[in-house]
mmCIF entry with sequence, helices, sheets and N, C-alpha, C, O atoms, coordinates in Angstrom:
data_MODEL
# 
_entry.id   MODEL 
# 
_entity.id                         1 
_entity.type                       polymer 
_entity.pdbx_number_of_molecules   1 
# 
_entity_poly.entity_id                      1 
_entity_poly.type                           'polypeptide(L)' 
_entity_poly.nstd_linkage                   no 
_entity_poly.nstd_monomer                   no 
_entity_poly.pdbx_seq_one_letter_code       MSKNMKKEINDANKKAIIASLRRRIKKLESENKQFRQELKVIYAEIYKKI 
_entity_poly.pdbx_seq_one_letter_code_can   MSKNMKKEINDANKKAIIASLRRRIKKLESENKQFRQELKVIYAEIYKKI 
_entity_poly.pdbx_strand_id                 A 
# 
loop_
_entity_poly_seq.entity_id 
_entity_poly_seq.num 
_entity_poly_seq.mon_id 
_entity_poly_seq.hetero 
1 1  MET n 
1 2  SER n 
1 3  LYS n 
1 4  ASN n 
1 5  MET n 
1 6  LYS n 
1 7  LYS n 
1 8  GLU n 
1 9  ILE n 
1 10 ASN n 
1 11 ASP n 
1 12 ALA n 
1 13 ASN n 
1 14 LYS n 
1 15 LYS n 
1 16 ALA n 
1 17 ILE n 
1 18 ILE n 
1 19 ALA n 
1 20 SER n 
1 21 LEU n 
1 22 ARG n 
1 23 ARG n 
1 24 ARG n 
1 25 ILE n 
1 26 LYS n 
1 27 LYS n 
1 28 LEU n 
1 29 GLU n 
1 30 SER n 
1 31 GLU n 
1 32 ASN n 
1 33 LYS n 
1 34 GLN n 
1 35 PHE n 
1 36 ARG n 
1 37 GLN n 
1 38 GLU n 
1 39 LEU n 
1 40 LYS n 
1 41 VAL n 
1 42 ILE n 
1 43 TYR n 
1 44 ALA n 
1 45 GLU n 
1 46 ILE n 
1 47 TYR n 
1 48 LYS n 
1 49 LYS n 
1 50 ILE n 
# 
_struct_asym.id          A 
_struct_asym.entity_id   1 
# 
_struct_conf.conf_type_id            HELX_P 
_struct_conf.id                      HELX_P1 
_struct_conf.pdbx_PDB_helix_id       AA1 
_struct_conf.beg_label_comp_id       LYS 
_struct_conf.beg_label_asym_id       A 
_struct_conf.beg_label_seq_id        3 
_struct_conf.pdbx_beg_PDB_ins_code   ? 
_struct_conf.end_label_comp_id       LYS 
_struct_conf.end_label_asym_id       A 
_struct_conf.end_label_seq_id        49 
_struct_conf.pdbx_end_PDB_ins_code   ? 
_struct_conf.beg_auth_comp_id        LYS 
_struct_conf.beg_auth_asym_id        A 
_struct_conf.beg_auth_seq_id         3 
_struct_conf.end_auth_comp_id        LYS 
_struct_conf.end_auth_asym_id        A 
_struct_conf.end_auth_seq_id         49 
_struct_conf.pdbx_PDB_helix_class    1 
_struct_conf.details                 ? 
_struct_conf.pdbx_PDB_helix_length   47 
# 
_struct_conf_type.id          HELX_P 
_struct_conf_type.criteria    ? 
_struct_conf_type.reference   ? 
# 
loop_
_atom_site.group_PDB 
_atom_site.id 
_atom_site.type_symbol 
_atom_site.label_atom_id 
_atom_site.label_alt_id 
_atom_site.label_comp_id 
_atom_site.label_asym_id 
_atom_site.label_entity_id 
_atom_site.label_seq_id 
_atom_site.pdbx_PDB_ins_code 
_atom_site.Cartn_x 
_atom_site.Cartn_y 
_atom_site.Cartn_z 
_atom_site.occupancy 
_atom_site.B_iso_or_equiv 
_atom_site.pdbx_formal_charge 
_atom_site.auth_seq_id 
_atom_site.auth_comp_id 
_atom_site.auth_asym_id 
_atom_site.auth_atom_id 
_atom_site.pdbx_PDB_model_num 
ATOM 1   N N  . MET A 1 1  ? 0.863   -1.184 -0.005 1.00 0.00 ? 1  MET A N  1 
ATOM 2   C CA . MET A 1 1  ? 0.007   -0.005 -0.019 1.00 0.00 ? 1  MET A CA 1 
ATOM 3   C C  . MET A 1 1  ? 0.915   1.263  0.001  1.00 0.00 ? 1  MET A C  1 
ATOM 4   O O  . MET A 1 1  ? 1.859   1.374  0.783  1.00 0.00 ? 1  MET A O  1 
ATOM 5   N N  . SER A 1 2  ? 0.585   2.156  -0.858 1.00 0.00 ? 2  SER A N  1 
ATOM 6   C CA . SER A 1 2  ? 1.422   3.352  -0.954 1.00 0.00 ? 2  SER A CA 1 
ATOM 7   C C  . SER A 1 2  ? 1.125   4.342  0.170  1.00 0.00 ? 2  SER A C  1 
ATOM 8   O O  . SER A 1 2  ? 0.076   4.291  0.812  1.00 0.00 ? 2  SER A O  1 
ATOM 9   N N  . LYS A 1 3  ? 2.048   5.210  0.378  1.00 0.00 ? 3  LYS A N  1 
ATOM 10  C CA . LYS A 1 3  ? 1.881   6.247  1.439  1.00 0.00 ? 3  LYS A CA 1 
ATOM 11  C C  . LYS A 1 3  ? 0.628   7.087  1.187  1.00 0.00 ? 3  LYS A C  1 
ATOM 12  O O  . LYS A 1 3  ? -0.130  7.409  2.102  1.00 0.00 ? 3  LYS A O  1 
ATOM 13  N N  . ASN A 1 4  ? 0.439   7.434  -0.112 1.00 0.00 ? 4  ASN A N  1 
ATOM 14  C CA . ASN A 1 4  ? -0.676  8.285  -0.499 1.00 0.00 ? 4  ASN A CA 1 
ATOM 15  C C  . ASN A 1 4  ? -1.999  7.577  -0.159 1.00 0.00 ? 4  ASN A C  1 
ATOM 16  O O  . ASN A 1 4  ? -2.937  8.198  0.342  1.00 0.00 ? 4  ASN A O  1 
ATOM 17  N N  . MET A 1 5  ? -2.054  6.246  -0.447 1.00 0.00 ? 5  MET A N  1 
ATOM 18  C CA . MET A 1 5  ? -3.281  5.495  -0.205 1.00 0.00 ? 5  MET A CA 1 
ATOM 19  C C  . MET A 1 5  ? -3.560  5.411  1.268  1.00 0.00 ? 5  MET A C  1 
ATOM 20  O O  . MET A 1 5  ? -4.710  5.527  1.693  1.00 0.00 ? 5  MET A O  1 
ATOM 21  N N  . LYS A 1 6  ? -2.491  5.203  2.083  1.00 0.00 ? 6  LYS A N  1 
ATOM 22  C CA . LYS A 1 6  ? -2.687  5.149  3.526  1.00 0.00 ? 6  LYS A CA 1 
ATOM 23  C C  . LYS A 1 6  ? -3.198  6.469  4.054  1.00 0.00 ? 6  LYS A C  1 
ATOM 24  O O  . LYS A 1 6  ? -4.057  6.485  4.936  1.00 0.00 ? 6  LYS A O  1 
ATOM 25  N N  . LYS A 1 7  ? -2.688  7.591  3.531  1.00 0.00 ? 7  LYS A N  1 
ATOM 26  C CA . LYS A 1 7  ? -3.122  8.900  3.959  1.00 0.00 ? 7  LYS A CA 1 
ATOM 27  C C  . LYS A 1 7  ? -4.626  9.080  3.629  1.00 0.00 ? 7  LYS A C  1 
ATOM 28  O O  . LYS A 1 7  ? -5.389  9.611  4.436  1.00 0.00 ? 7  LYS A O  1 
ATOM 29  N N  . GLU A 1 8  ? -5.023  8.629  2.439  1.00 0.00 ? 8  GLU A N  1 
ATOM 30  C CA . GLU A 1 8  ? -6.439  8.765  2.056  1.00 0.00 ? 8  GLU A CA 1 
ATOM 31  C C  . GLU A 1 8  ? -7.343  7.949  2.971  1.00 0.00 ? 8  GLU A C  1 
ATOM 32  O O  . GLU A 1 8  ? -8.434  8.382  3.341  1.00 0.00 ? 8  GLU A O  1 
ATOM 33  N N  . ILE A 1 9  ? -6.853  6.726  3.338  1.00 0.00 ? 9  ILE A N  1 
ATOM 34  C CA . ILE A 1 9  ? -7.670  5.873  4.258  1.00 0.00 ? 9  ILE A CA 1 
ATOM 35  C C  . ILE A 1 9  ? -7.747  6.550  5.609  1.00 0.00 ? 9  ILE A C  1 
ATOM 36  O O  . ILE A 1 9  ? -8.816  6.604  6.217  1.00 0.00 ? 9  ILE A O  1 
ATOM 37  N N  . ASN A 1 10 ? -6.605  7.078  6.097  1.00 0.00 ? 10 ASN A N  1 
ATOM 38  C CA . ASN A 1 10 ? -6.613  7.754  7.386  1.00 0.00 ? 10 ASN A CA 1 
ATOM 39  C C  . ASN A 1 10 ? -7.519  8.959  7.383  1.00 0.00 ? 10 ASN A C  1 
ATOM 40  O O  . ASN A 1 10 ? -8.235  9.206  8.353  1.00 0.00 ? 10 ASN A O  1 
ATOM 41  N N  . ASP A 1 11 ? -7.494  9.714  6.296  1.00 0.00 ? 11 ASP A N  1 
ATOM 42  C CA . ASP A 1 11 ? -8.363  10.888 6.207  1.00 0.00 ? 11 ASP A CA 1 
ATOM 43  C C  . ASP A 1 11 ? -9.843  10.459 6.205  1.00 0.00 ? 11 ASP A C  1 
ATOM 44  O O  . ASP A 1 11 ? -10.682 11.084 6.854  1.00 0.00 ? 11 ASP A O  1 
ATOM 45  N N  . ALA A 1 12 ? -10.138 9.407  5.478  1.00 0.00 ? 12 ALA A N  1 
ATOM 46  C CA . ALA A 1 12 ? -11.533 8.901  5.432  1.00 0.00 ? 12 ALA A CA 1 
ATOM 47  C C  . ALA A 1 12 ? -11.951 8.425  6.827  1.00 0.00 ? 12 ALA A C  1 
ATOM 48  O O  . ALA A 1 12 ? -13.084 8.662  7.247  1.00 0.00 ? 12 ALA A O  1 
ATOM 49  N N  . ASN A 1 13 ? -11.060 7.768  7.533  1.00 0.00 ? 13 ASN A N  1 
ATOM 50  C CA . ASN A 1 13 ? -11.395 7.317  8.878  1.00 0.00 ? 13 ASN A CA 1 
ATOM 51  C C  . ASN A 1 13 ? -11.631 8.470  9.827  1.00 0.00 ? 13 ASN A C  1 
ATOM 52  O O  . ASN A 1 13 ? -12.532 8.441  10.665 1.00 0.00 ? 13 ASN A O  1 
ATOM 53  N N  . LYS A 1 14 ? -10.783 9.505  9.670  1.00 0.00 ? 14 LYS A N  1 
ATOM 54  C CA . LYS A 1 14 ? -10.917 10.697 10.523 1.00 0.00 ? 14 LYS A CA 1 
ATOM 55  C C  . LYS A 1 14 ? -12.253 11.371 10.227 1.00 0.00 ? 14 LYS A C  1 
ATOM 56  O O  . LYS A 1 14 ? -12.949 11.799 11.148 1.00 0.00 ? 14 LYS A O  1 
ATOM 57  N N  . LYS A 1 15 ? -12.606 11.465 8.985  1.00 0.00 ? 15 LYS A N  1 
ATOM 58  C CA . LYS A 1 15 ? -13.886 12.101 8.610  1.00 0.00 ? 15 LYS A CA 1 
ATOM 59  C C  . LYS A 1 15 ? -15.048 11.281 9.162  1.00 0.00 ? 15 LYS A C  1 
ATOM 60  O O  . LYS A 1 15 ? -16.029 11.854 9.636  1.00 0.00 ? 15 LYS A O  1 
ATOM 61  N N  . ALA A 1 16 ? -14.961 9.969  9.111  1.00 0.00 ? 16 ALA A N  1 
ATOM 62  C CA . ALA A 1 16 ? -16.039 9.124  9.605  1.00 0.00 ? 16 ALA A CA 1 
ATOM 63  C C  . ALA A 1 16 ? -16.202 9.278  11.130 1.00 0.00 ? 16 ALA A C  1 
ATOM 64  O O  . ALA A 1 16 ? -17.311 9.331  11.660 1.00 0.00 ? 16 ALA A O  1 
ATOM 65  N N  . ILE A 1 17 ? -15.040 9.348  11.809 1.00 0.00 ? 17 ILE A N  1 
ATOM 66  C CA . ILE A 1 17 ? -15.086 9.492  13.257 1.00 0.00 ? 17 ILE A CA 1 
ATOM 67  C C  . ILE A 1 17 ? -15.655 10.822 13.615 1.00 0.00 ? 17 ILE A C  1 
ATOM 68  O O  . ILE A 1 17 ? -16.477 10.906 14.527 1.00 0.00 ? 17 ILE A O  1 
ATOM 69  N N  . ILE A 1 18 ? -15.255 11.873 12.940 1.00 0.00 ? 18 ILE A N  1 
ATOM 70  C CA . ILE A 1 18 ? -15.765 13.225 13.206 1.00 0.00 ? 18 ILE A CA 1 
ATOM 71  C C  . ILE A 1 18 ? -17.252 13.276 12.970 1.00 0.00 ? 18 ILE A C  1 
ATOM 72  O O  . ILE A 1 18 ? -17.977 13.880 13.761 1.00 0.00 ? 18 ILE A O  1 
ATOM 73  N N  . ALA A 1 19 ? -17.732 12.657 11.902 1.00 0.00 ? 19 ALA A N  1 
ATOM 74  C CA . ALA A 1 19 ? -19.162 12.649 11.581 1.00 0.00 ? 19 ALA A CA 1 
ATOM 75  C C  . ALA A 1 19 ? -19.910 11.901 12.708 1.00 0.00 ? 19 ALA A C  1 
ATOM 76  O O  . ALA A 1 19 ? -20.960 12.347 13.171 1.00 0.00 ? 19 ALA A O  1 
ATOM 77  N N  . SER A 1 20 ? -19.362 10.787 13.124 1.00 0.00 ? 20 SER A N  1 
ATOM 78  C CA . SER A 1 20 ? -20.005 10.005 14.195 1.00 0.00 ? 20 SER A CA 1 
ATOM 79  C C  . SER A 1 20 ? -20.055 10.806 15.501 1.00 0.00 ? 20 SER A C  1 
ATOM 80  O O  . SER A 1 20 ? -21.072 10.792 16.195 1.00 0.00 ? 20 SER A O  1 
ATOM 81  N N  . LEU A 1 21 ? -18.957 11.509 15.840 1.00 0.00 ? 21 LEU A N  1 
ATOM 82  C CA . LEU A 1 21 ? -18.940 12.287 17.041 1.00 0.00 ? 21 LEU A CA 1 
ATOM 83  C C  . LEU A 1 21 ? -19.928 13.456 16.979 1.00 0.00 ? 21 LEU A C  1 
ATOM 84  O O  . LEU A 1 21 ? -20.544 13.816 17.982 1.00 0.00 ? 21 LEU A O  1 
ATOM 85  N N  . ARG A 1 22 ? -20.068 14.043 15.783 1.00 0.00 ? 22 ARG A N  1 
ATOM 86  C CA . ARG A 1 22 ? -21.002 15.163 15.643 1.00 0.00 ? 22 ARG A CA 1 
ATOM 87  C C  . ARG A 1 22 ? -22.417 14.671 15.844 1.00 0.00 ? 22 ARG A C  1 
ATOM 88  O O  . ARG A 1 22 ? -23.228 15.351 16.472 1.00 0.00 ? 22 ARG A O  1 
ATOM 89  N N  . ARG A 1 23 ? -22.730 13.472 15.310 1.00 0.00 ? 23 ARG A N  1 
ATOM 90  C CA . ARG A 1 23 ? -24.098 12.932 15.512 1.00 0.00 ? 23 ARG A CA 1 
ATOM 91  C C  . ARG A 1 23 ? -24.346 12.663 17.002 1.00 0.00 ? 23 ARG A C  1 
ATOM 92  O O  . ARG A 1 23 ? -25.427 12.939 17.521 1.00 0.00 ? 23 ARG A O  1 
ATOM 93  N N  . ARG A 1 24 ? -23.335 12.124 17.673 1.00 0.00 ? 24 ARG A N  1 
ATOM 94  C CA . ARG A 1 24 ? -23.424 11.830 19.113 1.00 0.00 ? 24 ARG A CA 1 
ATOM 95  C C  . ARG A 1 24 ? -23.644 13.108 19.930 1.00 0.00 ? 24 ARG A C  1 
ATOM 96  O O  . ARG A 1 24 ? -24.466 13.140 20.845 1.00 0.00 ? 24 ARG A O  1 
ATOM 97  N N  . ILE A 1 25 ? -22.902 14.145 19.584 1.00 0.00 ? 25 ILE A N  1 
ATOM 98  C CA . ILE A 1 25 ? -23.020 15.401 20.295 1.00 0.00 ? 25 ILE A CA 1 
ATOM 99  C C  . ILE A 1 25 ? -24.441 15.952 20.073 1.00 0.00 ? 25 ILE A C  1 
ATOM 100 O O  . ILE A 1 25 ? -25.086 16.411 21.016 1.00 0.00 ? 25 ILE A O  1 
ATOM 101 N N  . LYS A 1 26 ? -24.919 15.903 18.822 1.00 0.00 ? 26 LYS A N  1 
ATOM 102 C CA . LYS A 1 26 ? -26.282 16.414 18.541 1.00 0.00 ? 26 LYS A CA 1 
ATOM 103 C C  . LYS A 1 26 ? -27.311 15.650 19.339 1.00 0.00 ? 26 LYS A C  1 
ATOM 104 O O  . LYS A 1 26 ? -28.245 16.254 19.868 1.00 0.00 ? 26 LYS A O  1 
ATOM 105 N N  . LYS A 1 27 ? -27.170 14.312 19.448 1.00 0.00 ? 27 LYS A N  1 
ATOM 106 C CA . LYS A 1 27 ? -28.085 13.493 20.235 1.00 0.00 ? 27 LYS A CA 1 
ATOM 107 C C  . LYS A 1 27 ? -28.033 13.904 21.710 1.00 0.00 ? 27 LYS A C  1 
ATOM 108 O O  . LYS A 1 27 ? -29.070 14.112 22.340 1.00 0.00 ? 27 LYS A O  1 
ATOM 109 N N  . LEU A 1 28 ? -26.805 14.019 22.257 1.00 0.00 ? 28 LEU A N  1 
ATOM 110 C CA . LEU A 1 28 ? -26.669 14.353 23.652 1.00 0.00 ? 28 LEU A CA 1 
ATOM 111 C C  . LEU A 1 28 ? -27.180 15.769 23.984 1.00 0.00 ? 28 LEU A C  1 
ATOM 112 O O  . LEU A 1 28 ? -27.754 16.001 25.048 1.00 0.00 ? 28 LEU A O  1 
ATOM 113 N N  . GLU A 1 29 ? -26.961 16.691 23.065 1.00 0.00 ? 29 GLU A N  1 
ATOM 114 C CA . GLU A 1 29 ? -27.517 18.042 23.234 1.00 0.00 ? 29 GLU A CA 1 
ATOM 115 C C  . GLU A 1 29 ? -29.037 17.998 23.281 1.00 0.00 ? 29 GLU A C  1 
ATOM 116 O O  . GLU A 1 29 ? -29.658 18.682 24.094 1.00 0.00 ? 29 GLU A O  1 
ATOM 117 N N  . SER A 1 30 ? -29.625 17.206 22.424 1.00 0.00 ? 30 SER A N  1 
ATOM 118 C CA . SER A 1 30 ? -31.059 17.070 22.359 1.00 0.00 ? 30 SER A CA 1 
ATOM 119 C C  . SER A 1 30 ? -31.607 16.468 23.695 1.00 0.00 ? 30 SER A C  1 
ATOM 120 O O  . SER A 1 30 ? -32.588 16.947 24.262 1.00 0.00 ? 30 SER A O  1 
ATOM 121 N N  . GLU A 1 31 ? -30.919 15.401 24.156 1.00 0.00 ? 31 GLU A N  1 
ATOM 122 C CA . GLU A 1 31 ? -31.305 14.774 25.436 1.00 0.00 ? 31 GLU A CA 1 
ATOM 123 C C  . GLU A 1 31 ? -31.192 15.780 26.567 1.00 0.00 ? 31 GLU A C  1 
ATOM 124 O O  . GLU A 1 31 ? -32.085 15.886 27.408 1.00 0.00 ? 31 GLU A O  1 
ATOM 125 N N  . ASN A 1 32 ? -30.093 16.515 26.581 1.00 0.00 ? 32 ASN A N  1 
ATOM 126 C CA . ASN A 1 32 ? -29.837 17.512 27.596 1.00 0.00 ? 32 ASN A CA 1 
ATOM 127 C C  . ASN A 1 32 ? -30.971 18.563 27.651 1.00 0.00 ? 32 ASN A C  1 
ATOM 128 O O  . ASN A 1 32 ? -31.469 18.920 28.719 1.00 0.00 ? 32 ASN A O  1 
ATOM 129 N N  . LYS A 1 33 ? -31.352 19.037 26.447 1.00 0.00 ? 33 LYS A N  1 
ATOM 130 C CA . LYS A 1 33 ? -32.428 20.020 26.367 1.00 0.00 ? 33 LYS A CA 1 
ATOM 131 C C  . LYS A 1 33 ? -33.723 19.442 26.904 1.00 0.00 ? 33 LYS A C  1 
ATOM 132 O O  . LYS A 1 33 ? -34.465 20.137 27.598 1.00 0.00 ? 33 LYS A O  1 
ATOM 133 N N  . GLN A 1 34 ? -34.013 18.176 26.595 1.00 0.00 ? 34 GLN A N  1 
ATOM 134 C CA . GLN A 1 34 ? -35.213 17.538 27.086 1.00 0.00 ? 34 GLN A CA 1 
ATOM 135 C C  . GLN A 1 34 ? -35.201 17.425 28.601 1.00 0.00 ? 34 GLN A C  1 
ATOM 136 O O  . GLN A 1 34 ? -36.189 17.724 29.272 1.00 0.00 ? 34 GLN A O  1 
ATOM 137 N N  . PHE A 1 35 ? -34.046 16.980 29.135 1.00 0.00 ? 35 PHE A N  1 
ATOM 138 C CA . PHE A 1 35 ? -33.908 16.849 30.590 1.00 0.00 ? 35 PHE A CA 1 
ATOM 139 C C  . PHE A 1 35 ? -34.074 18.201 31.299 1.00 0.00 ? 35 PHE A C  1 
ATOM 140 O O  . PHE A 1 35 ? -34.703 18.280 32.355 1.00 0.00 ? 35 PHE A O  1 
ATOM 141 N N  . ARG A 1 36 ? -33.522 19.234 30.726 1.00 0.00 ? 36 ARG A N  1 
ATOM 142 C CA . ARG A 1 36 ? -33.630 20.552 31.338 1.00 0.00 ? 36 ARG A CA 1 
ATOM 143 C C  . ARG A 1 36 ? -35.103 21.010 31.339 1.00 0.00 ? 36 ARG A C  1 
ATOM 144 O O  . ARG A 1 36 ? -35.563 21.635 32.295 1.00 0.00 ? 36 ARG A O  1 
ATOM 145 N N  . GLN A 1 37 ? -35.817 20.697 30.281 1.00 0.00 ? 37 GLN A N  1 
ATOM 146 C CA . GLN A 1 37 ? -37.252 21.050 30.226 1.00 0.00 ? 37 GLN A CA 1 
ATOM 147 C C  . GLN A 1 37 ? -38.031 20.275 31.274 1.00 0.00 ? 37 GLN A C  1 
ATOM 148 O O  . GLN A 1 37 ? -38.885 20.828 31.967 1.00 0.00 ? 37 GLN A O  1 
ATOM 149 N N  . GLU A 1 38 ? -37.731 19.002 31.380 1.00 0.00 ? 38 GLU A N  1 
ATOM 150 C CA . GLU A 1 38 ? -38.408 18.166 32.427 1.00 0.00 ? 38 GLU A CA 1 
ATOM 151 C C  . GLU A 1 38 ? -38.114 18.688 33.811 1.00 0.00 ? 38 GLU A C  1 
ATOM 152 O O  . GLU A 1 38 ? -38.990 18.719 34.676 1.00 0.00 ? 38 GLU A O  1 
ATOM 153 N N  . LEU A 1 39 ? -36.877 19.098 34.018 1.00 0.00 ? 39 LEU A N  1 
ATOM 154 C CA . LEU A 1 39 ? -36.479 19.629 35.300 1.00 0.00 ? 39 LEU A CA 1 
ATOM 155 C C  . LEU A 1 39 ? -37.231 20.946 35.625 1.00 0.00 ? 39 LEU A C  1 
ATOM 156 O O  . LEU A 1 39 ? -37.616 21.173 36.772 1.00 0.00 ? 39 LEU A O  1 
ATOM 157 N N  . LYS A 1 40 ? -37.425 21.767 34.651 1.00 0.00 ? 40 LYS A N  1 
ATOM 158 C CA . LYS A 1 40 ? -38.214 23.004 34.871 1.00 0.00 ? 40 LYS A CA 1 
ATOM 159 C C  . LYS A 1 40 ? -39.638 22.636 35.328 1.00 0.00 ? 40 LYS A C  1 
ATOM 160 O O  . LYS A 1 40 ? -40.168 23.229 36.267 1.00 0.00 ? 40 LYS A O  1 
ATOM 161 N N  . VAL A 1 41 ? -40.232 21.676 34.669 1.00 0.00 ? 41 VAL A N  1 
ATOM 162 C CA . VAL A 1 41 ? -41.592 21.247 35.036 1.00 0.00 ? 41 VAL A CA 1 
ATOM 163 C C  . VAL A 1 41 ? -41.605 20.726 36.455 1.00 0.00 ? 41 VAL A C  1 
ATOM 164 O O  . VAL A 1 41 ? -42.509 21.066 37.218 1.00 0.00 ? 41 VAL A O  1 
ATOM 165 N N  . ILE A 1 42 ? -40.634 19.912 36.839 1.00 0.00 ? 42 ILE A N  1 
ATOM 166 C CA . ILE A 1 42 ? -40.585 19.338 38.180 1.00 0.00 ? 42 ILE A CA 1 
ATOM 167 C C  . ILE A 1 42 ? -40.369 20.423 39.212 1.00 0.00 ? 42 ILE A C  1 
ATOM 168 O O  . ILE A 1 42 ? -40.998 20.404 40.270 1.00 0.00 ? 42 ILE A O  1 
ATOM 169 N N  . TYR A 1 43 ? -39.467 21.394 38.917 1.00 0.00 ? 43 TYR A N  1 
ATOM 170 C CA . TYR A 1 43 ? -39.296 22.503 39.844 1.00 0.00 ? 43 TYR A CA 1 
ATOM 171 C C  . TYR A 1 43 ? -40.556 23.287 40.015 1.00 0.00 ? 43 TYR A C  1 
ATOM 172 O O  . TYR A 1 43 ? -40.881 23.693 41.131 1.00 0.00 ? 43 TYR A O  1 
ATOM 173 N N  . ALA A 1 44 ? -41.273 23.515 38.957 1.00 0.00 ? 44 ALA A N  1 
ATOM 174 C CA . ALA A 1 44 ? -42.531 24.239 39.001 1.00 0.00 ? 44 ALA A CA 1 
ATOM 175 C C  . ALA A 1 44 ? -43.547 23.488 39.905 1.00 0.00 ? 44 ALA A C  1 
ATOM 176 O O  . ALA A 1 44 ? -44.245 24.105 40.710 1.00 0.00 ? 44 ALA A O  1 
ATOM 177 N N  . GLU A 1 45 ? -43.610 22.177 39.755 1.00 0.00 ? 45 GLU A N  1 
ATOM 178 C CA . GLU A 1 45 ? -44.520 21.383 40.596 1.00 0.00 ? 45 GLU A CA 1 
ATOM 179 C C  . GLU A 1 45 ? -44.142 21.476 42.065 1.00 0.00 ? 45 GLU A C  1 
ATOM 180 O O  . GLU A 1 45 ? -45.000 21.638 42.934 1.00 0.00 ? 45 GLU A O  1 
ATOM 181 N N  . ILE A 1 46 ? -42.864 21.374 42.324 1.00 0.00 ? 46 ILE A N  1 
ATOM 182 C CA . ILE A 1 46 ? -42.373 21.491 43.727 1.00 0.00 ? 46 ILE A CA 1 
ATOM 183 C C  . ILE A 1 46 ? -42.696 22.859 44.280 1.00 0.00 ? 46 ILE A C  1 
ATOM 184 O O  . ILE A 1 46 ? -43.124 22.968 45.429 1.00 0.00 ? 46 ILE A O  1 
ATOM 185 N N  . TYR A 1 47 ? -42.500 23.929 43.482 1.00 0.00 ? 47 TYR A N  1 
ATOM 186 C CA . TYR A 1 47 ? -42.731 25.279 43.929 1.00 0.00 ? 47 TYR A CA 1 
ATOM 187 C C  . TYR A 1 47 ? -44.218 25.465 44.270 1.00 0.00 ? 47 TYR A C  1 
ATOM 188 O O  . TYR A 1 47 ? -44.557 26.150 45.234 1.00 0.00 ? 47 TYR A O  1 
ATOM 189 N N  . LYS A 1 48 ? -45.089 24.856 43.481 1.00 0.00 ? 48 LYS A N  1 
ATOM 190 C CA . LYS A 1 48 ? -46.538 24.979 43.734 1.00 0.00 ? 48 LYS A CA 1 
ATOM 191 C C  . LYS A 1 48 ? -46.932 24.364 45.087 1.00 0.00 ? 48 LYS A C  1 
ATOM 192 O O  . LYS A 1 48 ? -47.886 24.815 45.720 1.00 0.00 ? 48 LYS A O  1 
ATOM 193 N N  . LYS A 1 49 ? -46.203 23.349 45.520 1.00 0.00 ? 49 LYS A N  1 
ATOM 194 C CA . LYS A 1 49 ? -46.534 22.648 46.757 1.00 0.00 ? 49 LYS A CA 1 
ATOM 195 C C  . LYS A 1 49 ? -46.026 23.399 47.991 1.00 0.00 ? 49 LYS A C  1 
ATOM 196 O O  . LYS A 1 49 ? -46.422 23.089 49.115 1.00 0.00 ? 49 LYS A O  1 
ATOM 197 N N  . ILE A 1 50 ? -45.164 24.368 47.783 1.00 0.00 ? 50 ILE A N  1 
ATOM 198 C CA . ILE A 1 50 ? -44.611 25.092 48.933 1.00 0.00 ? 50 ILE A CA 1 
ATOM 199 C C  . ILE A 1 50 ? -45.612 26.122 49.432 1.00 0.00 ? 50 ILE A C  1 
ATOM 200 O O  . ILE A 1 50 ? -45.335 26.836 50.396 1.00 0.00 ? 50 ILE A O  1 
# 
């Protein structure tokens, strides 16, 4: 395998990893947003009981 071919494979792997991590970050940010919203609702319910 030539050096150039190895570099292309490494670049493709890096791009795939970056794309995967971006998808994961997007999913985690979405979950975080949902949890924050649920927390607001729970805090509001607790506040009403005080």
